[in-house]
N, CA, C and O atoms as CSV, one atom per row, in Angstrom:
chain,resi,resn,atom,element,x,y,z
A,1,MET,N,N,-11.249,-12.105,-62.319
A,1,MET,CA,C,-10.207,-12.842,-63.336
A,1,MET,C,C,-9.332,-13.744,-62.990
A,1,MET,O,O,-9.012,-14.738,-63.641
A,2,ILE,N,N,-8.812,-13.301,-61.644
A,2,ILE,CA,C,-7.692,-13.790,-60.871
A,2,ILE,C,C,-8.425,-15.424,-60.515
A,2,ILE,O,O,-7.778,-16.470,-60.555
A,3,ARG,N,N,-9.832,-15.328,-60.189
A,3,ARG,CA,C,-10.570,-16.661,-59.820
A,3,ARG,C,C,-10.636,-17.602,-60.890
A,3,ARG,O,O,-10.635,-18.801,-60.611
A,4,LEU,N,N,-10.702,-17.170,-62.241
A,4,LEU,CA,C,-10.914,-17.973,-63.397
A,4,LEU,C,C,-9.288,-18.483,-63.695
A,4,LEU,O,O,-9.153,-19.629,-64.121
A,5,GLN,N,N,-8.283,-17.795,-63.513
A,5,GLN,CA,C,-7.119,-17.965,-64.016
A,5,GLN,C,C,-6.580,-18.759,-62.916
A,5,GLN,O,O,-6.200,-19.826,-63.397
A,6,CYS,N,N,-6.382,-18.725,-61.703
A,6,CYS,CA,C,-5.884,-19.328,-60.503
A,6,CYS,C,C,-6.746,-19.696,-59.546
A,6,CYS,O,O,-6.525,-19.284,-58.407
A,7,PRO,N,N,-7.814,-20.476,-59.774
A,7,PRO,CA,C,-8.980,-20.990,-58.863
A,7,PRO,C,C,-8.309,-21.306,-57.289
A,7,PRO,O,O,-8.776,-20.752,-56.294
A,8,LEU,N,N,-7.395,-22.071,-57.230
A,8,LEU,CA,C,-6.803,-22.535,-55.969
A,8,LEU,C,C,-6.206,-21.559,-55.286
A,8,LEU,O,O,-6.598,-21.354,-54.137
A,9,PRO,N,N,-5.299,-20.874,-55.757
A,9,PRO,CA,C,-5.125,-19.836,-54.965
A,9,PRO,C,C,-5.857,-18.868,-54.437
A,9,PRO,O,O,-5.654,-18.309,-53.359
A,10,HIS,N,N,-7.058,-18.587,-55.509
A,10,HIS,CA,C,-8.127,-17.587,-54.930
A,10,HIS,C,C,-8.812,-18.095,-53.747
A,10,HIS,O,O,-9.085,-17.382,-52.782
A,11,ASP,N,N,-9.149,-19.617,-53.853
A,11,ASP,CA,C,-9.819,-20.028,-52.723
A,11,ASP,C,C,-9.495,-20.143,-51.411
A,11,ASP,O,O,-10.163,-20.055,-50.381
A,12,ALA,N,N,-7.894,-20.439,-51.720
A,12,ALA,CA,C,-7.401,-20.654,-50.393
A,12,ALA,C,C,-7.157,-18.907,-49.954
A,12,ALA,O,O,-7.274,-18.685,-48.749
A,13,ALA,N,N,-6.908,-17.974,-50.643
A,13,ALA,CA,C,-6.930,-16.649,-49.901
A,13,ALA,C,C,-8.008,-16.350,-49.622
A,13,ALA,O,O,-8.095,-15.667,-48.601
A,14,ARG,N,N,-9.139,-16.646,-50.254
A,14,ARG,CA,C,-10.316,-16.149,-49.331
A,14,ARG,C,C,-10.755,-16.900,-48.249
A,14,ARG,O,O,-11.554,-16.310,-47.521
A,15,ALA,N,N,-10.390,-18.302,-47.864
A,15,ALA,CA,C,-10.334,-18.753,-46.836
A,15,ALA,C,C,-9.718,-18.117,-45.668
A,15,ALA,O,O,-10.141,-18.067,-44.513
A,16,TYR,N,N,-8.637,-17.639,-46.178
A,16,TYR,CA,C,-7.412,-16.835,-45.248
A,16,TYR,C,C,-8.196,-15.502,-44.839
A,16,TYR,O,O,-8.135,-15.021,-43.708
A,17,PHE,N,N,-8.896,-14.995,-45.830
A,17,PHE,CA,C,-9.479,-13.852,-45.598
A,17,PHE,C,C,-10.651,-14.242,-44.721
A,17,PHE,O,O,-10.695,-13.649,-43.644
A,18,LEU,N,N,-11.508,-15.028,-44.940
A,18,LEU,CA,C,-12.734,-15.097,-43.908
A,18,LEU,C,C,-12.218,-15.342,-42.624
A,18,LEU,O,O,-12.750,-14.891,-41.610
A,19,ASP,N,N,-10.798,-16.317,-42.622
A,19,ASP,CA,C,-10.556,-16.302,-41.098
A,19,ASP,C,C,-10.120,-15.281,-40.431
A,19,ASP,O,O,-10.578,-15.001,-39.322
A,20,LEU,N,N,-9.094,-14.527,-41.071
A,20,LEU,CA,C,-8.787,-13.165,-40.619
A,20,LEU,C,C,-9.732,-12.310,-40.326
A,20,LEU,O,O,-9.504,-11.733,-39.263
A,21,ASN,N,N,-11.057,-11.885,-41.031
A,21,ASN,CA,C,-12.139,-11.299,-40.703
A,21,ASN,C,C,-12.801,-11.614,-39.622
A,21,ASN,O,O,-13.299,-10.717,-38.942
A,22,ARG,N,N,-12.951,-13.207,-39.198
A,22,ARG,CA,C,-13.587,-13.567,-38.237
A,22,ARG,C,C,-12.962,-13.261,-37.030
A,22,ARG,O,O,-13.613,-13.346,-35.989
A,23,THR,N,N,-11.583,-12.853,-37.015
A,23,THR,CA,C,-10.886,-12.672,-35.665
A,23,THR,C,C,-11.056,-11.247,-35.637
A,23,THR,O,O,-10.844,-10.695,-34.557
A,24,VAL,N,N,-11.381,-10.585,-36.568
A,24,VAL,CA,C,-11.576,-9.009,-36.421
A,24,VAL,C,C,-12.803,-8.774,-35.669
A,24,VAL,O,O,-12.903,-8.078,-34.658
A,25,TRP,N,N,-13.837,-9.499,-36.330
A,25,TRP,CA,C,-15.385,-9.244,-35.780
A,25,TRP,C,C,-15.802,-10.086,-34.638
A,25,TRP,O,O,-16.687,-9.742,-33.854
A,26,GLU,N,N,-15.237,-11.040,-34.570
A,26,GLU,CA,C,-15.525,-11.905,-33.415
A,26,GLU,C,C,-14.277,-12.468,-32.688
A,26,GLU,O,O,-13.125,-12.233,-33.054
A,27,SER,N,N,-14.632,-13.265,-31.579
A,27,SER,CA,C,-13.222,-13.570,-30.891
A,27,SER,C,C,-12.762,-14.934,-31.305
A,27,SER,O,O,-13.465,-15.636,-32.032
A,28,LEU,N,N,-11.471,-15.362,-30.807
A,28,LEU,CA,C,-10.863,-16.369,-31.197
A,28,LEU,C,C,-11.257,-17.461,-30.162
A,28,LEU,O,O,-11.558,-17.190,-28.999
A,29,PRO,N,N,-11.236,-18.480,-30.582
A,29,PRO,CA,C,-11.396,-19.495,-29.829
A,29,PRO,C,C,-10.684,-19.692,-28.658
A,29,PRO,O,O,-9.529,-19.285,-28.783
A,30,ASP,N,N,-10.937,-20.180,-27.519
A,30,ASP,CA,C,-10.066,-19.698,-26.173
A,30,ASP,C,C,-9.024,-20.593,-26.404
A,30,ASP,O,O,-9.077,-21.724,-26.886
A,31,GLY,N,N,-7.848,-19.804,-25.909
A,31,GLY,CA,C,-6.463,-20.386,-25.685
A,31,GLY,C,C,-5.513,-20.336,-27.067
A,31,GLY,O,O,-4.362,-20.767,-27.145
A,32,GLU,N,N,-6.241,-19.736,-28.073
A,32,GLU,CA,C,-5.470,-19.712,-29.291
A,32,GLU,C,C,-5.181,-18.170,-29.885
A,32,GLU,O,O,-5.927,-17.191,-29.844
A,33,SER,N,N,-3.630,-18.318,-30.538
A,33,SER,CA,C,-3.362,-16.944,-30.989
A,33,SER,C,C,-3.708,-16.871,-32.360
A,33,SER,O,O,-3.817,-17.823,-33.133
A,34,VAL,N,N,-3.878,-15.645,-32.607
A,34,VAL,CA,C,-4.132,-15.329,-34.325
A,34,VAL,C,C,-3.415,-15.886,-35.018
A,34,VAL,O,O,-3.906,-16.479,-35.978
A,35,ARG,N,N,-1.911,-15.916,-34.796
A,35,ARG,CA,C,-1.046,-16.605,-35.883
A,35,ARG,C,C,-1.593,-17.938,-35.868
A,35,ARG,O,O,-2.008,-18.442,-36.912
A,36,ASP,N,N,-1.634,-18.657,-34.570
A,36,ASP,CA,C,-2.148,-20.322,-34.741
A,36,ASP,C,C,-3.344,-20.310,-35.467
A,36,ASP,O,O,-3.469,-21.019,-36.466
A,37,TYR,N,N,-4.219,-19.588,-35.073
A,37,TYR,CA,C,-5.481,-19.702,-35.877
A,37,TYR,C,C,-5.631,-19.520,-37.482
A,37,TYR,O,O,-6.443,-19.950,-38.302
A,38,LEU,N,N,-4.559,-18.746,-37.559
A,38,LEU,CA,C,-4.591,-18.572,-38.977
A,38,LEU,C,C,-3.549,-19.239,-40.112
A,38,LEU,O,O,-3.604,-19.233,-41.341
A,39,GLU,N,N,-2.672,-19.762,-39.269
A,39,GLU,CA,C,-1.735,-20.556,-39.563
A,39,GLU,C,C,-1.971,-21.641,-41.157
A,39,GLU,O,O,-1.332,-21.545,-42.205
A,40,ASP,N,N,-2.911,-22.453,-40.880
A,40,ASP,CA,C,-3.210,-23.526,-41.739
A,40,ASP,C,C,-3.545,-22.944,-43.051
A,40,ASP,O,O,-3.172,-23.352,-44.151
A,41,ASN,N,N,-4.443,-21.744,-42.734
A,41,ASN,CA,C,-5.037,-21.257,-44.435
A,41,ASN,C,C,-3.950,-20.423,-44.945
A,41,ASN,O,O,-3.839,-20.133,-46.136
A,42,ARG,N,N,-3.127,-20.031,-43.996
A,42,ARG,CA,C,-1.923,-19.116,-44.548
A,42,ARG,C,C,-1.106,-20.040,-45.317
A,42,ARG,O,O,-0.914,-19.691,-46.481
A,43,LEU,N,N,-0.545,-21.207,-44.921
A,43,LEU,CA,C,0.113,-22.499,-45.475
A,43,LEU,C,C,-0.740,-22.648,-46.588
A,43,LEU,O,O,-0.232,-22.459,-47.693
A,44,ALA,N,N,-1.984,-22.963,-46.517
A,44,ALA,CA,C,-2.793,-23.611,-47.974
A,44,ALA,C,C,-2.447,-22.632,-49.016
A,44,ALA,O,O,-1.962,-22.933,-50.107
A,45,PHE,N,N,-2.716,-21.474,-48.627
A,45,PHE,CA,C,-2.693,-20.273,-49.784
A,45,PHE,C,C,-1.092,-20.178,-50.249
A,45,PHE,O,O,-0.713,-20.095,-51.417
A,46,LEU,N,N,-0.342,-20.207,-49.201
A,46,LEU,CA,C,1.356,-20.112,-49.856
A,46,LEU,C,C,1.512,-21.307,-50.586
A,46,LEU,O,O,2.043,-21.198,-51.691
A,47,ASP,N,N,1.131,-22.525,-50.169
A,47,ASP,CA,C,1.618,-23.721,-50.981
A,47,ASP,C,C,0.651,-23.850,-52.472
A,47,ASP,O,O,1.030,-24.570,-53.396
A,48,ALA,N,N,-0.609,-23.061,-52.538
A,48,ALA,CA,C,-1.234,-23.215,-53.900
A,48,ALA,C,C,-0.734,-22.117,-54.660
A,48,ALA,O,O,-0.719,-22.284,-55.879
A,49,ALA,N,N,-0.282,-20.929,-54.166
A,49,ALA,CA,C,0.550,-19.840,-54.929
A,49,ALA,C,C,1.647,-20.524,-55.644
A,49,ALA,O,O,1.689,-20.576,-56.873
A,50,ARG,N,N,2.577,-21.074,-54.827
A,50,ARG,CA,C,3.718,-21.830,-55.359
A,50,ARG,C,C,3.586,-22.717,-56.316
A,50,ARG,O,O,4.322,-22.771,-57.302
A,51,ALA,N,N,2.413,-23.648,-56.030
A,51,ALA,CA,C,2.016,-24.646,-57.248
A,51,ALA,C,C,1.695,-23.954,-58.525
A,51,ALA,O,O,2.082,-24.405,-59.603
A,52,VAL,N,N,0.874,-22.680,-58.400
A,52,VAL,CA,C,0.593,-22.178,-59.742
A,52,VAL,C,C,1.825,-21.683,-60.316
A,52,VAL,O,O,2.205,-22.216,-61.359
A,53,MET,N,N,2.537,-20.715,-59.789
A,53,MET,CA,C,3.811,-19.906,-60.328
A,53,MET,C,C,4.883,-21.179,-60.400
A,53,MET,O,O,5.867,-20.940,-61.100
A,54,GLY,N,N,4.852,-22.085,-59.974
A,54,GLY,CA,C,5.828,-23.032,-60.696
A,54,GLY,C,C,7.020,-23.125,-59.783
A,54,GLY,O,O,7.985,-23.823,-60.096
């Protein structure tokens, strides 16, 4: 239901989740912190959520 009503935040949240899941089950790229690795998708999700919420 959320995917139908808010596709952009849903897609951004999914990308963020997949990166977070990847950090749990696989290792991070060399020299990268978890925060740095997740930051782009986190910001994309927050921007999409703000756009939908108005």
